[in-house]
C-alpha positions in Angstrom: 1.8 -3.7 33.6 1.9 -7.7 32.6 -2.4 -7.3 32.8 -2.2 -4.0 30.9 0.2 -5.3 28.2 -1.8 -8.3 28.2 -5.1 -6.6 27.5 -3.5 -4.1 24.5 -1.9 -7.4 22.5 -5.1 -9.8 22.6 -7.0 -6.1 21.3 -3.9 -5.4 18.5 -4.8 -9.1 17.3 -8.0 -8.6 17.1 -7.4 -5.6 15.4 -5.0 -7.2 12.7 -7.8 -10.0 11.8 -9.8 -6.9 10.5 -7.4 -6.0 8.2 -5.1 -9.1 7.0 -4.2 -8.2 3.6 -7.4 -10.3 2.7 -9.2 -7.4 3.4 -6.7 -5.2 0.8 -7.4 -4.1 -3.1 -8.8 -6.9 -5.0 -8.0 -7.7 -8.0 -9.9 -8.4 -11.2 -11.8 -12.6 -10.2 -11.0 -14.7 -13.4 -15.4 -14.2 -13.8 -14.5 -10.7 -14.7 -11.2 -10.8 -16.2 -13.1 -13.0 -19.3 -16.4 -10.8 -18.5 -13.5 -8.0 -20.2 -14.0 -6.0 -23.3 -11.9 -2.9 -25.0 -9.2 -1.5 -22.8 -9.6 -4.2 -20.2 -9.4 -6.9 -22.1 -6.4 -6.1 -23.9 -4.7 -4.9 -20.7 -5.7 -8.0 -18.8 -4.3 -10.5 -21.8 -1.3 -8.1 -22.7 -1.9 -7.6 -26.0 -0.1 -4.3 -27.3 -1.5 -4.0 -30.5 -4.8 -4.1 -29.8 -4.4 -1.3 -26.8 -2.6 0.0 -29.2 -5.5 0.6 -31.7 -8.1 1.2 -29.5 -5.9 4.1 -28.4 -5.4 5.2 -31.3 -9.6 4.8 -32.5 -10.2 7.7 -29.0 -11.8 4.6 -26.4 -11.6 6.1 -23.3 -8.4 5.4 -21.5 -9.9 6.3 -18.1 -13.4 3.8 -18.2 -14.0 2.1 -15.2 -15.1 -1.9 -14.6 -17.9 -3.1 -12.6 -15.3 -2.2 -9.2 -14.4 0.9 -11.0 -11.3 -0.1 -12.1 -9.7 1.7 -15.0 -7.2 0.1 -17.5 -4.2 1.3 -15.8 -5.8 -0.3 -12.7 -5.9 -3.3 -14.2 -2.7 -3.0 -15.7 -1.1 -2.6 -12.2 -2.6 -6.4 -11.0 -1.0 -8.1 -13.8 2.2 -6.1 -13.5 1.9 -5.4 -17.6 4.2 -3.0 -17.6 4.0 -2.1 -21.2 0.4 -1.9 -21.2 1.0 1.5 -18.2 3.6 2.7 -20.1 1.3 3.4 -23.3 -1.7 4.0 -20.9 0.4 7.0 -19.3 2.1 8.1 -23.3 -1.4 8.3 -24.0 -2.6 10.4 -21.2 -4.7 8.1 -18.6 -5.6 9.8 -15.4 -2.6 7.9 -13.1 -4.0 8.6 -9.7 -7.5 7.9 -9.7 -8.8 5.6 -7.1 -10.9 2.4 -7.7 -14.1 1.6 -6.3 -12.6 0.4 -3.2 -10.2 4.0 -3.3 -6.7 2.2 -4.4 -5.2 3.5 -6.7 -2.2 1.9 -8.9 0.6 2.7 -6.6 -0.9 1.4 -3.4 -1.7 -2.1 -5.6 1.7 -2.3 -6.6 3.0 -1.4 -3.0 0.4 -4.4 -1.5 1.4 -6.9 -4.1 5.4 -6.1 -3.3 5.7 -5.1 -6.8 8.6 -3.5 -6.8 9.3 -3.1 -10.7 5.8 -1.8 -11.1 5.6 0.0 -8.6 9.0 2.1 -10.0 7.8 2.4 -13.2 4.1 4.6 -12.0 5.9 6.5 -9.6 9.3 7.1 -12.7 6.0 8.9 -14.8 4.6 10.8 -12.8 2.6 8.9 -10.4 1.8 9.7 -6.5 2.7 9.0 -3.2 1.1 10.9 -1.5 -2.2 9.8 -2.0 -4.8 8.9 0.6 -6.5 5.7 -0.2 -8.2 2.6 0.9 -11.3 2.2 3.3 -9.2 3.5 5.9 -8.2 6.4 5.0 -4.5 5.3 4.8 -1.4 5.6 2.6 0.4 3.2 0.4 3.2 3.2 2.7 1.5 2.5 5.2 0.1 -0.6 3.6 3.0 -0.9 3.0 4.8 -1.0 5.9 1.5 -3.0 7.7 3.3 -6.2 5.4 6.3 -5.5 5.8 6.8 -4.8 2.1 10.3 -3.5 3.2 12.0 -2.7 -0.3 8.2 -1.1 -1.2 8.7 1.2 2.1 12.1 2.5 0.9 10.5 3.6 -2.2 8.1 5.3 -1.9 9.8 7.4 1.9 12.6 8.7 -1.6 9.2 8.9 -3.6 7.9 11.6 -0.8 5.1 9.7 0.6 3.7 11.0 4.6 6.0 9.8 6.8 3.6 10.5 9.3 -0.4 10.7 8.1 -2.4 9.0 10.8 -5.4 6.9 9.4 -8.5 6.3 10.4 -7.9 3.8 12.9 -5.5 6.3 14.1 -2.4 4.4 13.5 0.9 6.1 11.4 3.1 3.5 9.1 5.5 2.8 12.3 2.9 2.1 14.2 1.1 -0.4 11.7 5.2 -1.8 11.3 4.6 -2.8 14.5 0.7 -3.9 15.5 -0.3 -5.4 12.5 3.4 -6.6 11.7 4.7 -10.5 13.0 7.9 -8.5 14.6 10.4 -10.6 11.6 13.4 -9.3 9.5 11.1 -7.7 7.1 9.0 -5.7 9.0 12.4 -4.7 11.4 13.7 -3.5 8.1 10.2 -1.4 7.4 10.6 -0.2 11.1 14.0 0.9 10.3 13.9 2.8 6.7 11.1 4.9 8.9 13.5 5.3 11.8 15.8 6.7 9.3 13.3 8.7 7.5 13.0 10.8 10.8 8.8 9.4 10.8 7.9 10.6 14.4 7.7 8.1 17.5 5.7 10.1 19.2 2.5 9.7 17.6 0.2 6.9 19.5 -2.4 5.1 19.7 -6.3 5.6 20.1 -5.6 4.9 23.2 -2.4 6.7 23.8 0.3 4.2 23.3 3.5 4.8 21.5 4.9 2.9 19.1 7.9 1.4 22.2 5.0 0.9 24.6 3.3 -1.2 21.2 5.7 -3.1 20.3 6.9 -3.9 24.2 3.3 -5.1 24.6 4.0 -7.9 21.8 7.3 -8.8 22.9 9.1 -7.7 20.0 12.6 -7.6 21.5 14.2 -6.3 18.0 11.9 -3.2 17.4 11.7 -2.4 20.7 15.7 -2.1 20.6 15.2 0.2 17.3 13.2 2.6 18.6 15.1 3.1 21.7 18.0 3.5 19.8 16.9 6.1 18.1 15.0 7.6 21.3 11.9 7.0 21.2 9.6 6.5 24.4 
């Protein structure tokens, strides 16, 4: 049993390296930002008068930069709330995916940016989309990173609790196998448990969340899962 647990832990640590936050959505670089024109430039700079003028002139609200980012994506990366509000009011699409298949909701979730997330949700952006190269969700990304308040907000907004990504992991599993077992990941797992996420869903090798938590030595998570009836 100890040998199997060690093998599981080694495997998970290897996969975690492949799925680290650095491989997630990419904000505009300084070079990209310097080259921006039109709406993208106005949004990145927070130039509200210029944005209003461009909108009034009929600029394409959903135009793309070289990485497929719309002005709304850029505004989400820059935490430009007035820009987001104006773009939404002018009719920009809130749920488009960028070239790496991230939407504005997932951008905010990965950045642990609760104010931007709350604004986007209030404007009607969906927490239910399938995003990223891993066919995941904003909820899975937030659970992975231990962004516990984001996890709670997304659950309240109807994010799919039990979506399985192409690594065959759920938000519950990612909170365990890509987390550090610390307080924020425990809170993320607790929020998922409280929302009645399915604790029976296993990874591709048949390991349940409880088995995965045990293999990593995450005692507090083991206790959380056992208290919820997980096996």
